[in-house]
Biopython code that builds the backbone (N, CA, C, O; Angstrom):
import numpy as np
from Bio.PDB.StructureBuilder import StructureBuilder

atoms = [
    (1, "UNK", "N", (0.847, -1.164, 0.000)),
    (1, "UNK", "CA", (0.000, 0.000, 0.000)),
    (1, "UNK", "C", (0.900, 1.237, 0.000)),
    (1, "UNK", "O", (1.849, 1.341, 0.777)),
    (2, "UNK", "N", (0.584, 2.135, -0.861)),
    (2, "UNK", "CA", (1.399, 3.351, -0.961)),
    (2, "UNK", "C", (0.925, 4.377, 0.060)),
    (2, "UNK", "O", (-0.144, 4.239, 0.654)),
    (3, "UNK", "N", (1.728, 5.392, 0.246)),
    (3, "UNK", "CA", (1.406, 6.456, 1.194)),
    (3, "UNK", "C", (0.151, 7.197, 0.806)),
    (3, "UNK", "O", (-0.627, 7.610, 1.666)),
    (4, "UNK", "N", (-0.050, 7.367, -0.498)),
    (4, "UNK", "CA", (-1.232, 8.068, -0.975)),
    (4, "UNK", "C", (-2.502, 7.287, -0.647)),
    (4, "UNK", "O", (-3.514, 7.868, -0.256)),
    (5, "UNK", "N", (-2.439, 5.956, -0.812)),
    (5, "UNK", "CA", (-3.606, 5.123, -0.525)),
    (5, "UNK", "C", (-3.919, 5.118, 0.964)),
    (5, "UNK", "O", (-5.086, 5.170, 1.354)),
    (6, "UNK", "N", (-2.883, 5.057, 1.799)),
    (6, "UNK", "CA", (-3.123, 5.037, 3.244)),
    (6, "UNK", "C", (-3.686, 6.372, 3.717)),
    (6, "UNK", "O", (-4.522, 6.404, 4.621)),
    (7, "UNK", "N", (-3.236, 7.480, 3.115)),
    (7, "UNK", "CA", (-3.772, 8.786, 3.485)),
    (7, "UNK", "C", (-5.236, 8.909, 3.073)),
    (7, "UNK", "O", (-6.042, 9.472, 3.813)),
    (8, "UNK", "N", (-5.585, 8.384, 1.896)),
    (8, "UNK", "CA", (-6.979, 8.463, 1.456)),
    (8, "UNK", "C", (-7.869, 7.583, 2.335)),
    (8, "UNK", "O", (-9.005, 7.954, 2.632)),
    (9, "UNK", "N", (-7.355, 6.408, 2.758)),
    (9, "UNK", "CA", (-8.132, 5.562, 3.654)),
    (9, "UNK", "C", (-8.291, 6.215, 5.024)),
    (9, "UNK", "O", (-9.363, 6.147, 5.626)),
    (10, "UNK", "N", (-7.238, 6.841, 5.512)),
    (10, "UNK", "CA", (-7.327, 7.548, 6.792)),
    (10, "UNK", "C", (-8.332, 8.697, 6.714)),
    (10, "UNK", "O", (-9.103, 8.928, 7.645)),
    (11, "UNK", "N", (-8.308, 9.407, 5.595)),
    (11, "UNK", "CA", (-9.255, 10.500, 5.402)),
    (11, "UNK", "C", (-10.689, 9.976, 5.377)),
    (11, "UNK", "O", (-11.577, 10.560, 5.999)),
    (12, "UNK", "N", (-10.918, 8.865, 4.652)),
    (12, "UNK", "CA", (-12.260, 8.300, 4.584)),
    (12, "UNK", "C", (-12.724, 7.801, 5.956)),
    (12, "UNK", "O", (-13.885, 7.986, 6.322)),
    (13, "UNK", "N", (-11.814, 7.166, 6.720)),
    (13, "UNK", "CA", (-12.161, 6.697, 8.053)),
    (13, "UNK", "C", (-12.485, 7.883, 8.964)),
    (13, "UNK", "O", (-13.435, 7.824, 9.745)),
    (14, "UNK", "N", (-11.715, 8.936, 8.868)),
    (14, "UNK", "CA", (-11.968, 10.136, 9.657)),
    (14, "UNK", "C", (-13.296, 10.778, 9.260)),
    (14, "UNK", "O", (-14.064, 11.216, 10.116)),
    (15, "UNK", "N", (-13.553, 10.829, 7.977)),
    (15, "UNK", "CA", (-14.808, 11.386, 7.485)),
    (15, "UNK", "C", (-15.992, 10.560, 7.968)),
    (15, "UNK", "O", (-17.003, 11.113, 8.402)),
    (16, "UNK", "N", (-15.871, 9.237, 7.895)),
    (16, "UNK", "CA", (-16.944, 8.362, 8.357)),
    (16, "UNK", "C", (-17.169, 8.525, 9.858)),
    (16, "UNK", "O", (-18.313, 8.583, 10.307)),
    (17, "UNK", "N", (-16.105, 8.599, 10.626)),
    (17, "UNK", "CA", (-16.235, 8.821, 12.070)),
    (17, "UNK", "C", (-16.905, 10.145, 12.380)),
    (17, "UNK", "O", (-17.726, 10.227, 13.293)),
    (18, "UNK", "N", (-16.563, 11.181, 11.627)),
    (18, "UNK", "CA", (-17.193, 12.486, 11.826)),
    (18, "UNK", "C", (-18.678, 12.460, 11.510)),
    (18, "UNK", "O", (-19.488, 13.040, 12.233)),
    (19, "UNK", "N", (-19.025, 11.792, 10.437)),
    (19, "UNK", "CA", (-20.434, 11.692, 10.055)),
    (19, "UNK", "C", (-21.216, 10.924, 11.111)),
    (19, "UNK", "O", (-22.325, 11.321, 11.469)),
    (20, "UNK", "N", (-20.650, 9.825, 11.616)),
    (20, "UNK", "CA", (-21.326, 9.053, 12.652)),
    (20, "UNK", "C", (-21.499, 9.864, 13.936)),
    (20, "UNK", "O", (-22.558, 9.819, 14.562)),
    (21, "UNK", "N", (-20.462, 10.606, 14.328)),
    (21, "UNK", "CA", (-20.557, 11.441, 15.525)),
    (21, "UNK", "C", (-21.610, 12.523, 15.351)),
    (21, "UNK", "O", (-22.379, 12.798, 16.273)),
    (22, "UNK", "N", (-21.649, 13.133, 14.185)),
    (22, "UNK", "CA", (-22.646, 14.160, 13.902)),
    (22, "UNK", "C", (-24.056, 13.570, 13.927)),
    (22, "UNK", "O", (-24.979, 14.175, 14.472)),
    (23, "UNK", "N", (-24.214, 12.395, 13.338)),
    (23, "UNK", "CA", (-25.511, 11.731, 13.318)),
    (23, "UNK", "C", (-25.974, 11.401, 14.733)),
    (23, "UNK", "O", (-27.127, 11.653, 15.084)),
    (24, "UNK", "N", (-25.082, 10.841, 15.545)),
    (24, "UNK", "CA", (-25.444, 10.527, 16.929)),
    (24, "UNK", "C", (-25.803, 11.781, 17.712)),
    (24, "UNK", "O", (-26.758, 11.780, 18.489)),
    (25, "UNK", "N", (-25.046, 12.842, 17.511)),
    (25, "UNK", "CA", (-25.333, 14.092, 18.207)),
    (25, "UNK", "C", (-26.675, 14.676, 17.822)),
    (25, "UNK", "O", (-27.430, 15.122, 18.686)),
    (26, "UNK", "N", (-26.978, 14.679, 16.536)),
    (26, "UNK", "CA", (-28.263, 15.219, 16.083)),
    (26, "UNK", "C", (-29.423, 14.356, 16.545)),
    (26, "UNK", "O", (-30.458, 14.886, 16.951)),
    (27, "UNK", "N", (-29.275, 13.029, 16.492)),
    (27, "UNK", "CA", (-30.342, 12.154, 16.977)),
    (27, "UNK", "C", (-30.585, 12.364, 18.471)),
    (27, "UNK", "O", (-31.732, 12.404, 18.917)),
    (28, "UNK", "N", (-29.516, 12.495, 19.235)),
    (28, "UNK", "CA", (-29.672, 12.762, 20.665)),
    (28, "UNK", "C", (-30.368, 14.080, 20.925)),
    (28, "UNK", "O", (-31.211, 14.175, 21.817)),
    (29, "UNK", "N", (-30.025, 15.091, 20.157)),
    (29, "UNK", "CA", (-30.658, 16.396, 20.295)),
    (29, "UNK", "C", (-32.143, 16.329, 19.958)),
    (29, "UNK", "O", (-32.971, 16.909, 20.661)),
    (30, "UNK", "N", (-32.477, 15.621, 18.883)),
    (30, "UNK", "CA", (-33.882, 15.497, 18.496)),
    (30, "UNK", "C", (-34.676, 14.704, 19.519)),
    (30, "UNK", "O", (-35.815, 15.055, 19.828)),
    (31, "UNK", "N", (-34.086, 13.636, 20.049)),
    (31, "UNK", "CA", (-34.780, 12.848, 21.062)),
    (31, "UNK", "C", (-34.976, 13.647, 22.342)),
    (31, "UNK", "O", (-36.027, 13.542, 22.975)),
    (32, "UNK", "N", (-34.004, 14.428, 22.730)),
    (32, "UNK", "CA", (-34.121, 15.238, 23.941)),
    (32, "UNK", "C", (-35.184, 16.318, 23.766)),
    (32, "UNK", "O", (-35.858, 16.676, 24.732)),
    (33, "UNK", "N", (-35.341, 16.831, 22.580)),
    (33, "UNK", "CA", (-36.329, 17.874, 22.325)),
    (33, "UNK", "C", (-37.751, 17.311, 22.330)),
    (33, "UNK", "O", (-38.703, 18.054, 22.570)),
    (34, "UNK", "N", (-37.909, 16.005, 22.068)),
    (34, "UNK", "CA", (-39.242, 15.409, 21.990)),
    (34, "UNK", "C", (-39.767, 14.979, 23.347)),
    (34, "UNK", "O", (-40.956, 14.683, 23.467)),
    (35, "UNK", "N", (-38.932, 14.934, 24.371)),
    (35, "UNK", "CA", (-39.380, 14.512, 25.694)),
    (35, "UNK", "C", (-40.257, 15.603, 26.280)),
    (35, "UNK", "O", (-39.845, 16.757, 26.401)),
    (36, "UNK", "N", (-41.467, 15.221, 26.639)),
    (36, "UNK", "CA", (-42.425, 16.172, 27.188)),
    (36, "UNK", "C", (-42.983, 15.610, 28.488)),
    (36, "UNK", "O", (-42.932, 14.402, 28.723)),
    (37, "UNK", "N", (-43.506, 16.472, 29.315)),
    (37, "UNK", "CA", (-44.170, 16.014, 30.523)),
    (37, "UNK", "C", (-45.506, 15.389, 30.149)),
    (37, "UNK", "O", (-46.213, 15.874, 29.266)),
    (38, "UNK", "N", (-45.837, 14.302, 30.838)),
    (38, "UNK", "CA", (-47.115, 13.642, 30.595)),
    (38, "UNK", "C", (-48.220, 14.449, 31.260)),
    (38, "UNK", "O", (-48.075, 14.860, 32.411)),
    (39, "UNK", "N", (-49.302, 14.680, 30.568)),
    (39, "UNK", "CA", (-50.423, 15.381, 31.208)),
    (39, "UNK", "C", (-51.019, 14.528, 32.337)),
    (39, "UNK", "O", (-50.808, 13.316, 32.387)),
    (40, "UNK", "N", (-51.753, 15.163, 33.225)),
    (40, "UNK", "CA", (-52.308, 14.465, 34.387)),
    (40, "UNK", "C", (-53.398, 13.466, 34.015)),
    (40, "UNK", "O", (-53.567, 12.457, 34.700)),
    (41, "UNK", "N", (-54.135, 13.729, 32.948)),
    (41, "UNK", "CA", (-55.256, 12.859, 32.595)),
    (41, "UNK", "C", (-54.861, 11.679, 31.702)),
    (41, "UNK", "O", (-55.727, 11.042, 31.104)),
    (42, "UNK", "N", (-53.580, 11.389, 31.611)),
    (42, "UNK", "CA", (-53.117, 10.301, 30.754)),
    (42, "UNK", "C", (-53.602, 8.959, 31.274)),
    (42, "UNK", "O", (-53.985, 8.099, 30.480)),
    (43, "UNK", "N", (-53.597, 8.757, 32.583)),
    (43, "UNK", "CA", (-53.975, 7.458, 33.128)),
    (43, "UNK", "C", (-55.433, 7.130, 32.802)),
    (43, "UNK", "O", (-55.735, 5.983, 32.471)),
    (44, "UNK", "N", (-56.340, 8.100, 32.884)),
    (44, "UNK", "CA", (-57.738, 7.859, 32.540)),
    (44, "UNK", "C", (-57.885, 7.582, 31.049)),
    (44, "UNK", "O", (-58.625, 6.685, 30.646)),
    (45, "UNK", "N", (-57.183, 8.348, 30.245)),
    (45, "UNK", "CA", (-57.245, 8.145, 28.791)),
    (45, "UNK", "C", (-56.628, 6.799, 28.409)),
    (45, "UNK", "O", (-57.142, 6.098, 27.538)),
    (46, "UNK", "N", (-55.535, 6.449, 29.062)),
    (46, "UNK", "CA", (-54.878, 5.176, 28.803)),
    (46, "UNK", "C", (-55.779, 4.015, 29.199)),
    (46, "UNK", "O", (-55.850, 3.017, 28.482)),
    (47, "UNK", "N", (-56.462, 4.128, 30.318)),
    (47, "UNK", "CA", (-57.371, 3.074, 30.765)),
    (47, "UNK", "C", (-58.524, 2.900, 29.771)),
    (47, "UNK", "O", (-58.905, 1.774, 29.451)),
    (48, "UNK", "N", (-59.072, 4.002, 29.290)),
    (48, "UNK", "CA", (-60.167, 3.926, 28.324)),
    (48, "UNK", "C", (-59.695, 3.319, 27.009)),
    (48, "UNK", "O", (-60.394, 2.504, 26.407)),
    (49, "UNK", "N", (-58.519, 3.717, 26.574)),
    (49, "UNK", "CA", (-57.974, 3.172, 25.330)),
    (49, "UNK", "C", (-57.685, 1.681, 25.464)),
    (49, "UNK", "O", (-57.933, 0.908, 24.539)),
    (50, "UNK", "N", (-57.158, 1.281, 26.625)),
    (50, "UNK", "CA", (-56.876, -0.133, 26.862)),
    (50, "UNK", "C", (-58.166, -0.936, 26.874)),
    (50, "UNK", "O", (-58.215, -2.035, 26.322)),
    (51, "UNK", "N", (-59.207, -0.406, 27.495)),
    (51, "UNK", "CA", (-60.500, -1.094, 27.512)),
    (51, "UNK", "C", (-61.045, -1.241, 26.093)),
    (51, "UNK", "O", (-61.559, -2.300, 25.733)),
    (52, "UNK", "N", (-60.937, -0.194, 25.293)),
    (52, "UNK", "CA", (-61.380, -0.261, 23.896)),
    (52, "UNK", "C", (-60.587, -1.305, 23.117)),
    (52, "UNK", "O", (-61.145, -2.047, 22.309)),
    (53, "UNK", "N", (-59.292, -1.354, 23.365)),
    (53, "UNK", "CA", (-58.443, -2.322, 22.681)),
    (53, "UNK", "C", (-58.852, -3.745, 23.030)),
    (53, "UNK", "O", (-58.953, -4.595, 22.146)),
    (54, "UNK", "N", (-59.088, -4.015, 24.316)),
    (54, "UNK", "CA", (-59.483, -5.364, 24.729)),
    (54, "UNK", "C", (-60.844, -5.748, 24.163)),
    (54, "UNK", "O", (-61.045, -6.893, 23.758)),
    (55, "UNK", "N", (-61.776, -4.805, 24.130)),
    (55, "UNK", "CA", (-63.084, -5.090, 23.551)),
    (55, "UNK", "C", (-62.953, -5.385, 22.058)),
    (55, "UNK", "O", (-63.598, -6.301, 21.547)),
    (56, "UNK", "N", (-62.131, -4.623, 21.365)),
    (56, "UNK", "CA", (-61.917, -4.853, 19.932)),
    (56, "UNK", "C", (-61.275, -6.212, 19.694)),
    (56, "UNK", "O", (-61.633, -6.908, 18.744)),
    (57, "UNK", "N", (-60.326, -6.599, 20.552)),
    (57, "UNK", "CA", (-59.695, -7.913, 20.406)),
    (57, "UNK", "C", (-60.704, -9.034, 20.616)),
    (57, "UNK", "O", (-60.692, -10.027, 19.888)),
    (58, "UNK", "N", (-61.584, -8.878, 21.615)),
    (58, "UNK", "CA", (-62.608, -9.907, 21.855)),
    (58, "UNK", "C", (-63.566, -10.010, 20.663)),
    (58, "UNK", "O", (-63.913, -11.112, 20.237)),
    (59, "UNK", "N", (-63.988, -8.868, 20.129)),
    (59, "UNK", "CA", (-64.893, -8.880, 18.982)),
    (59, "UNK", "C", (-64.230, -9.502, 17.755)),
    (59, "UNK", "O", (-64.867, -10.245, 17.008)),
    (60, "UNK", "N", (-62.959, -9.197, 17.552)),
    (60, "UNK", "CA", (-62.233, -9.775, 16.425)),
    (60, "UNK", "C", (-62.107, -11.281, 16.581)),
    (60, "UNK", "O", (-62.291, -12.014, 15.609)),
    (61, "UNK", "N", (-61.799, -11.759, 17.777)),
    (61, "UNK", "CA", (-61.693, -13.201, 18.014)),
    (61, "UNK", "C", (-63.034, -13.883, 17.778)),
    (61, "UNK", "O", (-63.088, -14.974, 17.212)),
    (62, "UNK", "N", (-64.118, -13.238, 18.213)),
    (62, "UNK", "CA", (-65.451, -13.797, 17.989)),
    (62, "UNK", "C", (-65.776, -13.874, 16.499)),
    (62, "UNK", "O", (-66.307, -14.879, 16.027)),
    (63, "UNK", "N", (-65.459, -12.819, 15.769)),
    (63, "UNK", "CA", (-65.703, -12.825, 14.313)),
    (63, "UNK", "C", (-64.875, -13.897, 13.613)),
    (63, "UNK", "O", (-65.357, -14.558, 12.694)),
    (64, "UNK", "N", (-63.633, -14.066, 14.048)),
    (64, "UNK", "CA", (-62.785, -15.085, 13.437)),
    (64, "UNK", "C", (-63.326, -16.487, 13.702)),
    (64, "UNK", "O", (-63.316, -17.333, 12.808)),
    (65, "UNK", "N", (-63.800, -16.744, 14.929)),
    (65, "UNK", "CA", (-64.380, -18.050, 15.242)),
    (65, "UNK", "C", (-65.631, -18.300, 14.417)),
    (65, "UNK", "O", (-65.833, -19.396, 13.895)),
    (66, "UNK", "N", (-66.466, -17.283, 14.304)),
    (66, "UNK", "CA", (-67.688, -17.412, 13.496)),
    (66, "UNK", "C", (-67.351, -17.703, 12.033)),
    (66, "UNK", "O", (-67.976, -18.556, 11.403)),
    (67, "UNK", "N", (-66.378, -17.003, 11.509)),
    (67, "UNK", "CA", (-65.979, -17.214, 10.112)),
    (67, "UNK", "C", (-65.395, -18.603, 9.914)),
    (67, "UNK", "O", (-65.679, -19.251, 8.906)),
    (68, "UNK", "N", (-64.580, -19.074, 10.862)),
    (68, "UNK", "CA", (-64.017, -20.416, 10.754)),
    (68, "UNK", "C", (-65.114, -21.475, 10.791)),
    (68, "UNK", "O", (-65.045, -22.464, 10.062)),
    (69, "UNK", "N", (-66.138, -21.270, 11.645)),
    (69, "UNK", "CA", (-67.265, -22.209, 11.682)),
    (69, "UNK", "C", (-67.988, -22.233, 10.344)),
    (69, "UNK", "O", (-68.325, -23.302, 9.834)),
    (70, "UNK", "N", (-68.230, -21.046, 9.772)),
    (70, "UNK", "CA", (-68.894, -20.989, 8.464)),
    (70, "UNK", "C", (-68.066, -21.675, 7.394)),
    (70, "UNK", "O", (-68.607, -22.410, 6.568)),
    (71, "UNK", "N", (-66.758, -21.442, 7.400)),
    (71, "UNK", "CA", (-65.883, -22.083, 6.424)),
    (71, "UNK", "C", (-65.893, -23.591, 6.589)),
    (71, "UNK", "O", (-65.915, -24.318, 5.595)),
    (72, "UNK", "N", (-65.878, -24.074, 7.819)),
    (72, "UNK", "CA", (-65.902, -25.514, 8.075)),
    (72, "UNK", "C", (-67.203, -26.129, 7.595)),
    (72, "UNK", "O", (-67.206, -27.199, 6.985)),
    (73, "UNK", "N", (-68.320, -25.444, 7.875)),
    (73, "UNK", "CA", (-69.611, -25.957, 7.417)),
    (73, "UNK", "C", (-69.704, -25.937, 5.897)),
    (73, "UNK", "O", (-70.274, -26.851, 5.301)),
    (74, "UNK", "N", (-69.159, -24.923, 5.272)),
    (74, "UNK", "CA", (-69.175, -24.834, 3.819)),
    (74, "UNK", "C", (-68.374, -25.973, 3.204)),
    (74, "UNK", "O", (-68.816, -26.594, 2.237)),
    (75, "UNK", "N", (-67.211, -26.247, 3.753)),
    (75, "UNK", "CA", (-66.381, -27.342, 3.235)),
    (75, "UNK", "C", (-67.082, -28.671, 3.468)),
    (75, "UNK", "O", (-67.081, -29.539, 2.595)),
    (76, "UNK", "N", (-67.679, -28.833, 4.642)),
    (76, "UNK", "CA", (-68.384, -30.072, 4.952)),
    (76, "UNK", "C", (-69.555, -30.270, 4.006)),
    (76, "UNK", "O", (-69.766, -31.375, 3.506)),
    (77, "UNK", "N", (-70.325, -29.204, 3.750)),
    (77, "UNK", "CA", (-71.471, -29.333, 2.846)),
    (77, "UNK", "C", (-71.017, -29.613, 1.418)),
    (77, "UNK", "O", (-71.681, -30.364, 0.704)),
    (78, "UNK", "N", (-69.916, -29.035, 0.991)),
    (78, "UNK", "CA", (-69.403, -29.321, -0.354)),
    (78, "UNK", "C", (-68.968, -30.781, -0.465)),
    (78, "UNK", "O", (-69.203, -31.426, -1.487)),
    (79, "UNK", "N", (-68.336, -31.298, 0.585)),
    (79, "UNK", "CA", (-67.907, -32.689, 0.565)),
    (79, "UNK", "C", (-69.106, -33.630, 0.556)),
    (79, "UNK", "O", (-69.073, -34.666, -0.108)),
    (80, "UNK", "N", (-70.168, -33.279, 1.288)),
    (80, "UNK", "CA", (-71.368, -34.116, 1.301)),
    (80, "UNK", "C", (-72.043, -34.114, -0.066)),
    (80, "UNK", "O", (-72.463, -35.164, -0.552)),
    (81, "UNK", "N", (-72.151, -32.931, -0.694)),
    (81, "UNK", "CA", (-72.756, -32.836, -2.022)),
    (81, "UNK", "C", (-71.899, -33.593, -3.034)),
    (81, "UNK", "O", (-72.438, -34.303, -3.883)),
    (82, "UNK", "N", (-70.606, -33.456, -2.961)),
    (82, "UNK", "CA", (-69.724, -34.178, -3.880)),
    (82, "UNK", "C", (-69.820, -35.669, -3.653)),
    (82, "UNK", "O", (-69.716, -36.442, -4.605)),
    (83, "UNK", "N", (-70.014, -36.089, -2.427)),
    (83, "UNK", "CA", (-70.154, -37.515, -2.120)),
    (83, "UNK", "C", (-71.426, -38.076, -2.694)),
    (83, "UNK", "O", (-71.447, -39.237, -3.103)),
    (84, "UNK", "N", (-72.514, -37.281, -2.742)),
    (84, "UNK", "CA", (-73.771, -37.751, -3.296)),
    (84, "UNK", "C", (-73.717, -37.833, -4.816)),
    (84, "UNK", "O", (-74.336, -38.710, -5.419)),
    (85, "UNK", "N", (-72.986, -36.930, -5.425)),
    (85, "UNK", "CA", (-72.907, -36.889, -6.884)),
    (85, "UNK", "C", (-71.972, -37.995, -7.378)),
    (85, "UNK", "O", (-72.308, -38.710, -8.322)),
    (86, "UNK", "N", (-70.843, -38.137, -6.770)),
    (86, "UNK", "CA", (-69.866, -39.145, -7.190)),
    (86, "UNK", "C", (-70.031, -40.390, -6.333)),
    (86, "UNK", "O", (-70.014, -40.288, -5.106)),
    (87, "UNK", "N", (-70.188, -41.544, -6.931)),
    (87, "UNK", "CA", (-70.328, -42.759, -6.126)),
    (87, "UNK", "C", (-69.002, -43.071, -5.448)),
    (87, "UNK", "O", (-67.925, -42.848, -6.000)),
    (88, "UNK", "N", (-69.120, -43.596, -4.230)),
    (88, "UNK", "CA", (-67.933, -43.939, -3.457)),
    (88, "UNK", "C", (-67.454, -45.299, -3.880)),
    (88, "UNK", "O", (-68.239, -46.246, -3.928)),
    (89, "UNK", "N", (-66.160, -45.420, -4.192)),
    (89, "UNK", "CA", (-65.612, -46.710, -4.633)),
    (89, "UNK", "C", (-64.679, -47.260, -3.604)),
    (89, "UNK", "O", (-64.117, -48.339, -3.793)),
]
sb = StructureBuilder()
sb.init_structure("model")
sb.init_model(0)
sb.init_chain("A")
sb.init_seg("    ")
for serial, (resi, resn, name, xyz) in enumerate(atoms, 1):
    if name == "N":
        sb.init_residue(resn, " ", resi, " ")
    sb.init_atom(name, np.array(xyz, "f"), 0.0, 1.0, " ", f" {name:<3s}", serial, name[0])
structure = sb.get_structure()
């Protein structure tokens, strides 16, 4: 490796280190600026949102079970109809 190549690699490594340091510094600054005090009514709002989430999950599970039952009955009825049309050997 020649001196010119080692200097260019050192420059690139230094440049990369500078960019990483700048990126970390800016990200830290942005994160620090976004930290806010939580309002007092967060716990009530959080409780209501959590209750809504649990109710939605229960309704979704119920709909999925109902749909699976319908799909199972549909497949069963298709198999029964196919069994009547085609003789069993």
